[in-house]
Structures are given as C-alpha cells and as structure tokens.
ZAROTI-876268 format. One record per residue: residue number from 1; residue in three letters; x, y, z of N, C-alpha, C in turn. Coordinates in nm, 3 decimals. Layout:
# residues N
NODE  num  residuo     n_xx     n_yy     n_zz    ca_xx    ca_yy    ca_zz     c_xx     c_yy     c_zz
NODE  NUM      ALA        X        Y        Z        X        Y        Z        X        Y        Z
...
***
This chain:
# residues 120
NODE  num  residuo     n_xx     n_yy     n_zz    ca_xx    ca_yy    ca_zz     c_xx     c_yy     c_zz
NODE    1      MET    0.938    0.636   -1.367    0.979    0.628   -1.228    1.127    0.663   -1.219
NODE    2      LYS    1.158    0.754   -1.133    1.294    0.804   -1.125    1.388    0.709   -1.052
NODE    3      ASN    1.336    0.637   -0.954    1.422    0.549   -0.874    1.425    0.410   -0.935
NODE    4      ASN    1.529    0.379   -1.010    1.541    0.248   -1.072    1.622    0.151   -0.987
NODE    5      ASN    1.684    0.201   -0.881    1.760    0.109   -0.795    1.666    0.043   -0.694
NODE    6      ASN    1.719   -0.049   -0.619    1.638   -0.125   -0.526    1.654   -0.079   -0.382
NODE    7      LYS    1.707    0.040   -0.361    1.728    0.090   -0.226    1.599    0.144   -0.168
NODE    8      LYS    1.591    0.136   -0.036    1.477    0.194    0.033    1.486    0.346    0.022
NODE    9      ILE    1.373    0.408   -0.009    1.370    0.554   -0.021    1.312    0.616    0.106
NODE   10      TYR    1.204    0.556    0.156    1.133    0.607    0.272    1.133    0.501    0.382
NODE   11      PRO    1.118    0.543    0.506    1.119    0.446    0.617    1.010    0.338    0.605
NODE   12      SER    0.902    0.368    0.537    0.794    0.270    0.522    0.825    0.161    0.420
NODE   13      ASP    0.925    0.182    0.336    0.959    0.085    0.232    1.013   -0.044    0.292
NODE   14      ILE    0.987   -0.154    0.221    1.045   -0.282    0.259    1.159   -0.313    0.162
NODE   15      THR    1.242   -0.408    0.195    1.355   -0.444    0.109    1.307   -0.537   -0.002
NODE   16      ARG    1.390   -0.553   -0.104    1.360   -0.646   -0.213    1.347   -0.789   -0.160
NODE   17      GLU    1.432   -0.825   -0.064    1.428   -0.960   -0.008    1.294   -0.986    0.060
NODE   18      GLN    1.247   -0.889    0.138    1.117   -0.902    0.203    1.006   -0.912    0.098
NODE   19      PHE    1.019   -0.832   -0.007    0.917   -0.832   -0.111    0.911   -0.964   -0.186
NODE   20      GLU    1.024   -1.026   -0.210    1.026   -1.152   -0.284    0.944   -1.261   -0.213
NODE   21      ARG    0.935   -1.252   -0.080    0.857   -1.350   -0.005    0.706   -1.330   -0.022
NODE   22      ILE    0.663   -1.208   -0.048    0.519   -1.181   -0.060    0.473   -1.161   -0.205
NODE   23      LYS    0.567   -1.152   -0.295    0.536   -1.126   -0.436    0.434   -1.223   -0.496
NODE   24      PRO    0.449   -1.356   -0.474    0.352   -1.449   -0.532    0.207   -1.423   -0.488
NODE   25      ILE    0.191   -1.382   -0.363    0.056   -1.354   -0.312   -0.002   -1.231   -0.382
NODE   26      LEU    0.080   -1.127   -0.396    0.033   -1.005   -0.463    0.000   -1.031   -0.609
NODE   27      GLU    0.084   -1.110   -0.675    0.062   -1.140   -0.817   -0.063   -1.225   -0.838
NODE   28      SER   -0.098   -1.306   -0.740   -0.214   -1.394   -0.755   -0.346   -1.319   -0.750
NODE   29      ALA   -0.344   -1.195   -0.708   -0.468   -1.117   -0.694   -0.529   -1.079   -0.828
NODE   30      ARG   -0.450   -1.083   -0.932   -0.500   -1.039   -1.063   -0.453   -1.136   -1.169
NODE   31      ARG   -0.546   -1.173   -1.256   -0.507   -1.260   -1.367   -0.409   -1.188   -1.457
NODE   32      LYS   -0.312   -1.260   -1.504   -0.211   -1.202   -1.591   -0.256   -1.219   -1.736
NODE   33      THR   -0.311   -1.113   -1.794   -0.359   -1.119   -1.931   -0.257   -1.065   -2.029
NODE   34      LYS   -0.169   -0.982   -1.979   -0.059   -0.930   -2.061    0.060   -0.904   -1.971
NODE   35      PRO    0.178   -0.892   -2.027    0.297   -0.869   -1.943    0.284   -0.740   -1.862
NODE   36      ARG    0.323   -0.748   -1.737    0.318   -0.632   -1.648    0.430   -0.536   -1.685
NODE   37      THR    0.398   -0.409   -1.694    0.500   -0.309   -1.728    0.548   -0.232   -1.605
NODE   38      ILE    0.487   -0.259   -1.493    0.522   -0.187   -1.370    0.578   -0.286   -1.269
NODE   39      ASP    0.671   -0.242   -1.190    0.731   -0.326   -1.087    0.643   -0.320   -0.961
NODE   40      LEU    0.587   -0.434   -0.924    0.499   -0.440   -0.807    0.571   -0.400   -0.678
NODE   41      TYR    0.701   -0.414   -0.675    0.779   -0.373   -0.558    0.756   -0.226   -0.527
NODE   42      HIS    0.762   -0.143   -0.630    0.744    0.001   -0.611    0.598    0.034   -0.580
NODE   43      VAL    0.506   -0.039   -0.640    0.364   -0.017   -0.613    0.334   -0.050   -0.467
NODE   44      PHE    0.383   -0.165   -0.420    0.357   -0.205   -0.282    0.421   -0.108   -0.183
NODE   45      ASN    0.542   -0.062   -0.211    0.604    0.037   -0.123    0.524    0.167   -0.121
NODE   46      ALA    0.465    0.203   -0.232    0.380    0.323   -0.237    0.258    0.304   -0.148
NODE   47      VAL    0.199    0.184   -0.151    0.083    0.155   -0.065    0.125    0.165    0.082
NODE   48      LEU    0.240    0.110    0.116    0.289    0.119    0.253    0.311    0.264    0.294
NODE   49      TYR    0.365    0.344    0.203    0.386    0.487    0.231    0.253    0.555    0.261
NODE   50      LEU    0.152    0.527    0.179    0.021    0.587    0.199   -0.041    0.544    0.331
NODE   51      LEU   -0.029    0.416    0.364   -0.084    0.367    0.490   -0.012    0.428    0.610
NODE   52      LYS    0.117    0.444    0.599    0.197    0.498    0.710    0.173    0.648    0.730
NODE   53      THR    0.170    0.723    0.620    0.161    0.869    0.632    0.018    0.921    0.630
NODE   54      GLY   -0.072    0.847    0.566   -0.210    0.895    0.553   -0.223    1.010    0.453
NODE   55      CYS   -0.126    1.025    0.365   -0.130    1.135    0.269   -0.240    1.111    0.164
NODE   56      GLN   -0.274    1.214    0.092   -0.372    1.202   -0.015   -0.308    1.130   -0.132
NODE   57      TRP   -0.391    1.058   -0.208   -0.340    0.982   -0.322   -0.259    1.070   -0.417
NODE   58      ARG   -0.310    1.186   -0.447   -0.243    1.273   -0.544   -0.114    1.333   -0.492
NODE   59      LEU   -0.090    1.322   -0.363    0.033    1.374   -0.305    0.141    1.267   -0.287
NODE   60      LEU    0.119    1.153   -0.349    0.218    1.045   -0.345    0.349    1.095   -0.406
NODE   61      PRO    0.463    1.076   -0.337    0.591    1.125   -0.390    0.620    1.073   -0.531
NODE   62      LYS    0.691    1.154   -0.607    0.718    1.122   -0.748    0.809    1.000   -0.766
NODE   63      GLU    0.875    0.956   -0.659    0.961    0.837   -0.668    0.880    0.709   -0.687
NODE   64      TYR    0.753    0.715   -0.656    0.664    0.600   -0.670    0.591    0.607   -0.803
NODE   65      PRO    0.526    0.497   -0.844    0.445    0.502   -0.968    0.332    0.603   -0.954
NODE   66      LYS    0.266    0.631   -1.064    0.156    0.727   -1.065    0.049    0.684   -0.964
NODE   67      TRP   -0.013    0.783   -0.900   -0.109    0.754   -0.794   -0.227    0.670   -0.843
NODE   68      ARG   -0.269    0.689   -0.967   -0.382    0.611   -1.019   -0.347    0.462   -1.029
NODE   69      THR   -0.225    0.434   -1.068   -0.178    0.295   -1.077   -0.174    0.233   -0.938
NODE   70      VAL   -0.119    0.305   -0.842   -0.111    0.256   -0.705   -0.251    0.234   -0.649
NODE   71      HIS   -0.340    0.327   -0.676   -0.479    0.315   -0.627   -0.549    0.193   -0.687
NODE   72      GLU   -0.524    0.167   -0.814   -0.585    0.051   -0.880   -0.542   -0.080   -0.812
NODE   73      TYR   -0.412   -0.093   -0.787   -0.363   -0.213   -0.719   -0.413   -0.221   -0.575
NODE   74      PHE   -0.415   -0.107   -0.506   -0.466   -0.102   -0.369   -0.610   -0.153   -0.364
NODE   75      THR   -0.691   -0.110   -0.459   -0.831   -0.152   -0.466   -0.842   -0.303   -0.485
NODE   76      ILE   -0.759   -0.358   -0.570   -0.759   -0.504   -0.593   -0.713   -0.577   -0.468
NODE   77      TRP   -0.607   -0.531   -0.406   -0.549   -0.600   -0.292   -0.635   -0.591   -0.166
NODE   78      ARG   -0.716   -0.489   -0.153   -0.794   -0.473   -0.030   -0.930   -0.542   -0.034
NODE   79      LYS   -0.967   -0.599   -0.148   -1.094   -0.671   -0.156   -1.088   -0.793   -0.064
NODE   80      THR   -1.193   -0.809    0.014   -1.198   -0.921    0.108   -1.236   -1.049    0.036
NODE   81      GLU   -1.160   -1.153    0.063   -1.192   -1.285    0.008   -1.292   -1.351    0.102
NODE   82      ILE   -1.404   -1.390    0.048   -1.513   -1.444    0.128   -1.470   -1.566    0.208
NODE   83      GLU   -1.396   -1.659    0.146   -1.354   -1.780    0.215   -1.266   -1.750    0.336
NODE   84      LYS   -1.177   -1.654    0.321   -1.081   -1.625    0.427   -1.131   -1.520    0.525
NODE   85      GLY   -1.216   -1.431    0.480   -1.264   -1.323    0.565   -1.167   -1.208    0.577
NODE   86      THR   -1.055   -1.214    0.506   -0.957   -1.105    0.506   -0.917   -1.072    0.363
NODE   87      SER   -0.853   -0.961    0.347   -0.805   -0.922    0.214   -0.660   -0.967    0.196
NODE   88      ILE   -0.616   -0.966    0.074   -0.476   -0.999    0.045   -0.385   -0.897    0.114
NODE   89      LEU   -0.426   -0.772    0.115   -0.345   -0.668    0.178   -0.331   -0.694    0.327
NODE   90      GLU   -0.439   -0.731    0.395   -0.431   -0.763    0.538   -0.339   -0.882    0.562
NODE   91      GLU   -0.350   -0.982    0.478   -0.266   -1.101    0.487   -0.117   -1.064    0.477
NODE   92      ILE   -0.086   -0.982    0.378    0.052   -0.940    0.353    0.104   -0.856    0.469
NODE   93      LEU    0.024   -0.763    0.517    0.068   -0.677    0.627    0.100   -0.759    0.751
NODE   94      LYS    0.022   -0.863    0.777    0.052   -0.953    0.889    0.181   -1.029    0.863
NODE   95      LYS    0.198   -1.075    0.740    0.315   -1.156    0.704    0.446   -1.077    0.720
NODE   96      ILE    0.442   -0.948    0.688    0.564   -0.866    0.699    0.573   -0.797    0.835
NODE   97      SER    0.482   -0.831    0.925    0.479   -0.771    1.060    0.468   -0.620    1.056
NODE   98      TRP    0.373   -0.573    0.979    0.349   -0.429    0.964    0.318   -0.366    1.098
NODE   99      ARG    0.382   -0.256    1.126    0.362   -0.187    1.253    0.303   -0.049    1.232
NODE  100      GLY    0.247   -0.027    1.116    0.192    0.104    1.085    0.052    0.122    1.138
NODE  101      GLU   -0.009    0.228    1.095   -0.145    0.263    1.133   -0.243    0.157    1.086
NODE  102      THR   -0.333    0.115    1.173   -0.431    0.013    1.134   -0.574    0.064    1.145
NODE  103      LYS   -0.593    0.190    1.182   -0.729    0.244    1.193   -0.792    0.255    1.055
NODE  104      GLN   -0.923    0.248    1.053   -0.996    0.269    0.928   -0.978    0.415    0.887
NODE  105      TRP   -0.988    0.442    0.757   -0.968    0.578    0.706   -1.065    0.676    0.771
NODE  106      SER   -1.192    0.641    0.783   -1.290    0.733    0.840   -1.259    0.763    0.987
NODE  107      GLU   -1.212    0.663    1.061   -1.176    0.683    1.201   -1.058    0.779    1.212
NODE  108      ARG   -0.961    0.765    1.123   -0.845    0.853    1.122   -0.886    0.997    1.092
NODE  109      GLU   -0.975    1.014    0.994   -1.024    1.148    0.958   -1.096    1.211    1.075
NODE  110      ASN   -1.177    1.134    1.150   -1.248    1.186    1.267   -1.149    1.235    1.373
NODE  111      ASN   -1.042    1.159    1.395   -0.941    1.200    1.494   -0.873    1.329    1.453
NODE  112      ILE   -0.843    1.345    1.325   -0.781    1.468    1.276   -0.876    1.584    1.294
NODE  113      HIS   -1.003    1.565    1.258   -1.103    1.670    1.268   -1.120    1.711    1.414
NODE  114      ASN   -1.132    1.614    1.504   -1.153    1.645    1.645   -1.035    1.716    1.708
NODE  115      SER   -0.915    1.686    1.664   -0.798    1.752    1.721   -0.784    1.895    1.672
NODE  116      ARG   -0.844    1.928    1.559   -0.836    2.063    1.505   -0.955    2.149    1.546
NODE  117      CYS   -1.065    2.086    1.578   -1.189    2.157    1.608   -1.191    2.196    1.756
NODE  118      THR   -1.185    2.325    1.785   -1.183    2.370    1.924   -1.323    2.390    1.979
NODE  119      GLU   -1.424    2.400    1.889   -1.560    2.422    1.933   -1.639    2.292    1.945
NODE  120      CYS   -1.580    2.177    1.914   -1.653    2.049    1.916   -1.672    1.995    2.053
***
C-alpha cells in the first residue's frame, strides 16, 4: 500500500478518529486466529469508496489494499446477523452518518442501463 500516512485521500474516506470509534465492531466480525497484517482503516475506506462511486472491484484505486482483500472483508461485514436483522456494515454506516448511495446494487445497475438505453 503506497499511502502509509493517515490522511484522507478521497472524499469518501473517514478520519482515523472516526475509525477508532467503529474499529471494535469491525474487528468483532471475524475471529482473530492470527495477527492481522492489513490495516482495517484502509480496508474500510476502500469499502466506502466503492459504495460512494459504484466502481468495479478491480478498478479500486491503488492507494487502497488489493481488491480481493477488500471484497473479502466486505463479504464478512455485509452478512446479516439474524438476531439484529442488520449487517455490521449497515450498523457502521448508520453510526458514522453515512450519506452515500444506499440503493441495492441491482437497482443501481437498472438505473444506469435505463439512462443509457434510448430504445427502452
């Protein structure tokens, strides 16, 4: 990862201070079987970037961790907890007052398709 400092790179990024408040929740999603080699701060900011821009996983900017790593964490964080009825990711987005796109991926794709299709 090229960006080793804690500065915001993209408008979708949150600050380290904001992240420290949600870090325990993110860490609780996965059992710690070995020491983590990746900084969850950068992974979470990558998820926020993807949610905000709607870009493809493989087009994730190089300042973030590898797209496969980000996707793995995203998959873990978006699983719905049966007791709560929401996912950890939804919980966190509410906690940080996320103002980004909240449409489902398929709904977003339909809107893009309909805006480009002149014969529909």
